[in-house]
N, C-alpha and C positions, 0 to 999 in steps of 0.2 A: 504494500500500500504506500505509494509515493505521494508526498505532499509538496506543493509548490513552496519554495522558500520565500521568505519576505525579509525586508530590511528594517532595522530599527536604528534611527538616528537620534542621538541625544546631543543637544548643544546647549552651551551656557552663554547667556547674554550678560553684558555689563550690568551691574546692579543700579547704576545711576541714570538709566534711561527711563523715560516716561511710559506709563501703562499703554497709551495709544501707540507709541513707537514699538513696544513689545508686540502688540497685536498686529502692527504693520509687518514686522519681521516674520511672525508666524504665518500670516497670509501670503507673504512673498515667497517663502520657502515651500508652502503647500502648493501654490500656483506653479512654481518652478518644477516641482515633481510631476504635476499633472501635465504641464506643457511638454515634458520629456517623454510622455506616453505611458507613464506609470499611474497606479491608482493609490491614493492616500487612504489608508485603512483607519487611522486614528491619530489625533493630535492631543497630547496631554500637557497642560501647563503644570509643572511640578512646583513652581513658586520660587521665592528667594530663599537660598540656603547658604550656609557658611561653607566655604571651600576648605578642603583638607590642607591646602598650602596656597600661598599667594600666587596668583596668576596675573601678570601684567599689573602688579601693585594693587590688585583687587582681592579682598578677603571674602567677599560674598558674590553670588551670581544668581541669575534667574535661569532655572533649568526648564527645558522644553524637550519633550519626547515626540518624535514623528515616526509612525509606523507606515510603511509603504511597500507595495510589491510591484514588480516589473522585471525586465530582463537584465537589470543591473546597470544599464547605460545612464540612468538618472542619477546614480550615486556620484559620478564624476562631476556632472554639472552642478549638483547640489553642494558638494564639498568645495568646489571652486568658488561658488558664490559666497559661501561661509568664510572661506580663507581670505577673500577680498574685503569682507565687511569688517569694519573696525569695532562694531558692536558685539560680534561673536568672539568670545575669548577662548573657547575650546569647543571641539566637536568630535564625535566618534560615530561611525556607522558600522553596525554588526549585522551579518547575514544570519538569520534564524532559520532553522530547519524543522521547527515544531509545527503544531497546528496554528492556524491563523488566530490572532487575538480577537476576542469578541469585541465588537465596537461598543465603546462606552456611551452612556446616555449623555446627550449634549447639555442636559440640565445640571450636571455635576454629580458629585459623589453623594449628595444628601439623599438622593432617591435610590441609591445603589442598594443591592440586596444586603441584608445584614450578614455579618460573618457568622459561621456556625459556632454555636456556643460549646464550650468544653465541658463535658460532663464531669462532675466531681466524683472522686473515688469514694465509694461507700463501704 
């Protein structure tokens, strides 16, 4: 049973850019993947987090995860655009060979299914 691989791109934006600019970057990279002939599966805003070590004198960054599938040609175009952007301080694309991730609800995680509870040992 073969499953089509998909790509997961995680990128970190500078922490000092405005929220509207963050949304602009997310939309720009999503459109770039679509224009390259690939399909965007999911985009997740992970929020502002502390970095493990300073990158370009920044101690925090805004994390964004982009899941997409295609023939792999979109990865070069996407990473080139990120490399040229001054607002992206780090990026990484990984090829995943598992089942496709279930698309998240656009309303956010507030309506997500609750995690299964752990039964107490009696």
